[in-house]
N, C-alpha and C positions, 0 to 999 in steps of 0.2 A: 228545537222540533228539526228534524229531516226530512228534507225534502226528496228522495230518490225516487225514481220511478224506471219502467222498463226501456229497454231501448227502443230507438224509434228504427219502425222495421223497414228494409229495403225493399225495394220493386222488386226486385230480382236478387238472389241468392249472389250473383256476381256483379252487382252493380256498381260500375266505376262511371261517372257521368260528367259531361260537361255542358251547361247550358249558358246562354247568352241573354239577360234579362236588362235593360237598360233602366236607370232610377237616376232620378236626381241627385247631384250632390247637393250637399249641406254645408251649415257653416258651423263654426267652433261653437259648444254648447255654451249655454247660459253660466255665470257664475254662481248664479244660487238659487236652486228650485225648493219647491214646498212639497215635502213628502205627502203620499194622497191618501185622502180621509179615509177612516176604517167606518163601513158600513153601520151606522146605528149609533158609533161612538160619538158621545157630544165632549169629550174632554178638548180643552184648548190646547192648541199645538203647543210643544214643548221650544223654548229659546234656546236658540244655540250661543253654545259659550262665549262667541266672539259679536254677541247683537248688540248692540247699543241701538234703540229705536229701528229703522229700517235699514243700518249701516252694518257694516262685517268689520270689527278692528282688533286687531291683533293685540294683544299687551306687548307692552315694551319690556325689553331685558331686564330693566331693574340693575343693570351691571355698572359699576361706577366708571365713566369712561376714563379716569384717570389709569385706572387698573388695565384695561386692555391692551392687548399685544399690538405693536406695529404691523400694516399691512405686509404680507408674504409679497416681498418683491421679487419680480421678475424682469430684471434690466436685458437688453440684447446680451446674447453670449451668455447668460447663465443657465445652465440646464437644468439643477436640483436647488433646494431648500431643503433644510430638516427643522423640527421643531421636536418638541415634547411636552408633556403635561403629567402632574401627580394624577392618582387615582383617588374616587372616592369611592367609600364602601358603603353599601345598603344591604340588609338582609331583610331578602322576600318574604320570608316569615314572619317579620313585624307588620306587616299591613293587616288591616283588621277591617273590613273582613278579606280573608284572602281572595274570594271569588268576589269582586265588586260586579255581579251579574246584574246586565240591564236587561230591559226588554228591547224591542227596536226602537231607535230614537225616533220620534214623530215632530219634525218640526223641517225648518228651512234648512236644506243640505248646501254646503257650499265645497265648492272646491279649493282646496289649499291656494292653488295661483291667485286666488281672490286676494289674498292678504301677504302674497309676494309683492317684491318691486315688480314692477311692468318691465315685461322681457319680451324679446322675439329675435330670431333668426330666419334666414334663409333657408326652408327647408325644399328646395327645388332639387330634383334628385339629378344628379350631373350623366350628360351622356358620355359612357362610355363604350371602350369596341364592342361592335358586335359579334356574336360567335353563335356556332349551331349547338350550343347544349341545352339539353330539354330535360324538364322534370317529369318523374315518374308520378305515380296516384294511387289509387286505392285496387287492393287485390280482394278475392273473395275467401278470402285465409281469416280462421278466427284464430290470434294471438293475445288477446287481452282476457285475464280473468282477474273481476274484481277480487278484493281480501276484506275490505273493511271500508264502512262511509261513517262520516258522523260529522254535526254541525259543527261550525266553526264561528267565528265572532260574527255578529248581525249587526245593524247598520247603526253607524255610528252619528255623530254630525256632520261626517265628511264624506264627498263622493270626488271619486272612486276609492274604494276601501284598497287598491294596490297589493294584495293578498303574498304573504312571502313564509315561507316554512323552512322550518330545522327540524330534522331526526337524529336521534342519538340512542343509546340501548335499551332505554325503558321511555323516552318522552318524544311527544312531539310539541315544538314549539311554535306559535302564528303571530303575525304583526300585521296589522293593517292601518290606516289613518283612523285614528291616531291610538291604537289602542296595543297592547300583548297579552298574551293567553299562552297557556300550556296546558296539556291533555296529558294521562296515561295513553300509551300506545290501544288501549280498550276504548278509549273516547272517554275518560272516567275526567271531567274539568278538576283541575287544583287550584289554577290560579289565572286570573285576568285584571287588569288595570287598567285604565289610562295612561297615556305616556306622557300629557302635558300636566300643565297646571288646572284642568278641569278634572284630575282627578282628587283624590281625598288622601294622601298626595298623589300628583301623577309619577310613574313608575320612573321617570327622569328627573323629574324637579329637583331632587337632591343636588344635582350636579350643577343648577340655574337654566335647565333645559326646560323649566315647567313653564315657560311663555307659551311658546308656539315651536314644536316639532313638527316633521312632514316627510312625507319618503321613506316611511322605514322599511329596513330588511332585515333578514336573519338567515344563518345558517348554523350546522353542528360542523365543528373544525373535527374530522377524526383522527388528525395525528397525534392530537392532545386532549381530546373528548370533551372539549368545551362548545357550549352555546354560545353565539357572539351575535350582536343585532349592531346596525346603526338606524340612525336619525338626522336629518338636517335640520339646519335652523339658519334664519337670517332675520334681522330686524332694522329695515330699510331705513327709520328714522332715526337709531342708533349707531347703522355704518357698523352692525356686525354680523359675521357669518361664523357657523360653527358645524363640526361634523363630529357628531356626539355617538361615542359606543360604548356598548354593557357588554361584558364578560362575565358568563360564571365562571366559578373558582372551582367547581369540578365536572362529572357528567351528569349530574342531578340540578336541574336547574331553580328547586326550592332550597334559598340557602342564601349566601354570600355573592354579589355579583360587586365586579368592579368598573365603575363607571368613570368613562373618560372626555372632556369635555374639548376638544381640539380644535384649534384656531384654522379658520378657513377663508380669511379674506385677502384676495391676492390682489396685487398692484400692479400696474402695467402702466408705463407711461402717466398719464395725470387721469387715470381712471383707476378705480376698486371694483374688484368683480366677488361675484359671490356662486355659490355653488347650488346646483340643481341637477333632478334625475339621477341618483346616484346607481351605478354599477357598483357589484359587492361580490366577491368570490377569493380563492384562497389555494394556496399549495402549500408545499412542505414547509417554505421558507418565509411564510408572510400572509398576512392579510391585506385586500386592496380596495381601494375606493375610486372608483373614478365620477366625474360630474362634469354638467355643460357649466362655462363661464360666463355666466351673464352680469353688464354693467349695473350699477348702481348711477342714481344721478350726479351730476357735474362732471367736470373734467372733459377733456378732449380724448377721443378716441375710437375703438370700432365697439357697437354695441354688445356682441359677442367675441371673445377673445380664442376659444377653443375648448380643450379640455382637460381637468387636472385630472393627474394620475397617484394616488397617495399610497405608498407603501408602507404598511406598516409592519413593525417588529413584534411580533409576539411573545418574545422571551418575557419582557418587564409584567404583562400582564397574568401570565402565568402565576406570580407570585403578588400580584396588585401593587408591584412595583411602577415608576414611570414609566408610561410608552413611550415610544419615539417612532418617529416617522419620516419619511422624504418623499419631497414633492416633486412632480415633473409636470410640467403646461406643455401640450402637445396641439398639433392641430386636427379639426376633424371635430364633431360632435357625437353624443349618446354611443362612448364605447361600453359594451356590456363585458364582465369579466368572468372569466369561466370559474368553474368548479373543477378542481384535481386533484381526486382524493388518493390516487396513485402515487407511491413514494418515486421520485426523480422526474416526475410531471412538472414541468413549469406552466406556470400561470398563463394564458394568454388574453388579447383584448379584442373584441370584434366590432365593427359598425358597418352600416353598409355606408358605402362610397360611390355609387353607381348605380346606373340601371342594368347592368352586368357585372359588377364587381362589390365585392366584401372587401376590407380591411384589415388584416391582421397584424395587430403591436403586440411587441414583445422586449425584454431585456434581459441581459446575463446577471445584471448584478442590481436587485431591486432597492439597494441601502447604499449604493454607490453613483457616482457621478456620470457611470458608463452610458454609453448613446442609448435612446430611443430607436429602435428598430422598425419599421413596418413592411408590409409585404403584401400586394394586390393577390386577391382569388379569384378568376372568373366565374361566374356564375349563369344560370338560363337569365333572360331579361326579365325584368319586373317593373312594376308599376306602382305608385303611391295610392295605397287604398283611402279612402274615407268614411263612407256609410255603410253600417251593417243594419239589415233590415229588421224588423219585428213586426209582429200579429196587427200590435198595437202600438200610439205615440211615434215620436218622430224617429227613432232610430237610434242605432250606438254609433257614436265618435270613435275611431280605430287607429286615431292619433296618425302615423305616418308608418314607414316600412323600417323603422330603426330595431335593430338587433331585441329581442325580447330576453333569451335564455343563451349561456353558453355552457357546454359540460365537457370534458376532458379525460379521457381515458387510453392511457400508453399513446399512441401516435394518431388514434382517431380523436378528433373535435367534431362536434354536434353543435348546430347551432340554428335557431329558428324567427322567424317574424311573421307577419301578415300582410300580403300584397296584392296586387292584381296582375292578372297573366294574362295571354293568349289573346287579347280582345276583348277578353269576357269582363263585365261588370261585377262577377262577383268577388266577394272577399275570401282569399284562401289562405289557408294556416301552411306556409313553406317551410321544410326542413333542408339541413344542409348535413354532410357526413365529408371533413375533409382531413387528408393525409398529412399527417406532421413527421413523417418518417425523413423526409428531405425539403426541398421549398415547398411549401404550402400549397396544395393542390386538390381541386374538387374530387369526390371519391364518386360522389353521388347527390341528387338532389330529387327531394319527391313535393307533392300536392295534396292537400287532404281538401279533396274535391269530395262530396257525397250526392246527396239529392239535387236534382237540378236546382236553380234559384236560391240554393243556401249560401251561407256566409259561414265560415270558419274562421275566429279570430283568436286572439293573444295564446299562440301555442308554445309551450314549454317542454323542453327535451331532457331526456339525460341517458346515460349508457351504464349497465348494470355489468357486472363482473365475467359474465357468461357473453357478454358483447350483444346485447340485447338493447334495441332504442326504442323507448317510452316515450309516449308524447301525450300531454293533458291540454285540452283545448276547450274554446267556449263554440257553440254551434246553434245558428237562429236563422230566422227568415222570414219570409211574410206572413206561413203559414205556422212557423215555430216558436215559440216564446223560449229565449235561451237557457240551453242547458250547458252542461260539464260533459265532456266526453274524453274516452281514454282509445287510443289505439298504439301499434308498435311492431316492431320488425325484427324477425333474428338471425343470425349472420345465416347465408343460403337464400332467404328470399329473394325473390326476382329483384333485382335492382332500381332503387329509386321506388321502391313500393313500402307502403304500410297496411296493416289490414284494416278492414272496414272498420268503422268508428261503433265503439260502444258507448250509450250514454251511462251515466254512473247517477247523475241528479238531474233533475228538470226543475227550470222554474215556474212556477205556477203563474206568471204574468209578465210585463214588461214595462221598463220604468214608460211614463204617458205624462208627466207633471210639469212639461215645459213645451214650448211651440221647436225648440232647436235641439240636436243632436246630445243625447246624454252620455257623458263620459262613463268609460266603461275597464274594467280593469284596473290601474294601465298594463298592468303583467300579471300572468298566472305563475303559477311556481310547480318543480319537479326537480326531485332529489332521490337519491339510494340510500335505502336503510343500510347503516353501516355493520349491523351485525348480522345479514347473512348475504349481504353483497349483490341481493336479487330481487326484494320487492322494492316499488315505485311506491314514494308515496308523495302527495299532491295537494294543492289548495287549488279554488276556482270560485266563480262569482254566480249567484242566481239572483231571481228578482222573484220577492213574495210579494203577497196586497200589503205587508208591513216593511215593504222596502227591500232594500238588497241585503243578502245575506251570503256568508261563506261556506262551503261544503268542505273537508277533509277526507282525502279518499285515498287507499293503499291498493296496489295491483301488482301482477304478475304478467312477464311476459314471457309466451312460450308457445308450444303446442296445444292448444286449450284442446284438442280433440282427444288428447293423451290425459284420460279421464281417471285412470288410476296411476298417474303419474309415476309408470316404470320405463319411461324413454321410449316405448312404442304404440303407434296406433294400431291396434287389433282386434281380433273377437271378443276381449273382455271389457271393451271400450265400450264397442256395440252393444255388448249386454246391458252395461251400466245404462247407456242411452233407452235401449228399448223397455229397459225397466222401469223409468224415469216417464216415459213416452206420455203425453196428455196431462203430464202435471209441472211441478217444480223439480228443481234441483240441479245439479253441476253440471248437467247435461246440456243447459239452455245457454247454447254457445252464441247466440247473438243478443241475448241478454233482453228477449222481450216479455218473459213471465211465465214461458211455457215451453216445454219441449216439444218440440213437433217435428213436420217435416223440412223447414226452413236450416231447423240444428241438424236434422239427418245430411243434409244437401252439404252445409258447412263441414261436418263430419266423413265426409264420404271425399271430398278435397285432400285431406291428408291423410286418407286411407293407405 
């Protein structure tokens, strides 16, 4: 079931608003919570696959310890380590049924962190040099035009879903905790299975990943027309950690996938470390996984080691041959990896490294032992955000100001995260454009501030082939249940600005099944269709009475008032608007379900 709704109507056509509402900070959400009961429903709640009585216990790996590789050891002065593993072939067409369709899971939801080893790190934002940089805001221009929307995966036993999306020639692939599905571009479901052993079988189970996978992500590699997904594994009692990959054998996800379970237990000094929170991206040369390295119990050494940067040679997986990779351990946490779909554009790695600074990482030879280089980029000041408000329930936990998505197109790099700024308690989506022509330098920054008292969370950005930037985000407040919105800008729009937001799917309610903040996200996702280079595809999260749900949407960024798409806004377009006035149609520029005076006002802005 889809939950589309009309746009939130702005108070004025040119509404760009800043507000200051004080709210109390809240603590980290509980690790398990009960799904809300549905009125009149007397069926007992389902059992979580990891539930044993009142406890939640992850299955063991089942791997013979004698067959495990030694930890990947990084001694002082060692910059890289290499590894390889064989492929395991699975034909997705042999799953019966192809679509393991499930109603929303109604039972105790738990965070994957509940069954991970205990881990923490200092998330204090370092104070970096002050500057006079400022972020732009929202204009009264119409730029985002939805083109399709259909429901994605609904509530599984895990919270949050962490939705990710991959789009190729004919298909849309989606992953969440802990499920994978794909669809035709018209939204027709073609395949859906669990990733772990709670499937029958799970999609990754045949490579030994049937116990416990978490934090899956996916993308389509346009250089080779393949779908690629990654999921992490860790088994604290067995001292195992894995980065598991699955690669389609061609541009159709229906058929063979080459699956690789790659060893990821890192040793430094006397401690072993496992991988958490993956970044996942690509360029012409390879695929790249990053992750935070947390210590397993035992041994002396820091609890947090830094980040792993794994460069994966995609030559082998093209034919199901062994995959080879090169690892680096670098300083800092939560690096996100760019998508780089243009030939010659090398991948970049980005993290928030100070209250006025991002850090960009790069290397010239991903599969050699050349240096890892980092460069700071000054940005407008920001602070960590915590709570996003909702009409009912305790609100949503927005984690920290880590970067959620990075996208490269030529010398332009776009990145996004959610922060607080300017002394306001509102959470705002912040986006950046960085110039890579020389030493990286901020070109512009902008913030998604809409109506007073609203929070904008988990923004994900991409750049199309015409240079337009599109963004998908969550939007919520004391009066507004979480919605998924879109906005964008075209070259020539005022610096640092995005169009006003347009809601493409609205939640029916908010999470209200616990006393502490609910985990939400952790991220949304946004990519560009490789067929036309202009269509944005995105996935976001909403809440229904049956629990969380995801929605897949596509949209274009351009001058929305150019209704006949002839490159001009003129009398012909005005005629279309007047013909549709008072009803529905393409001239509904603000997406509120009616062509009216507000749309005429938006139209005149671009006349």
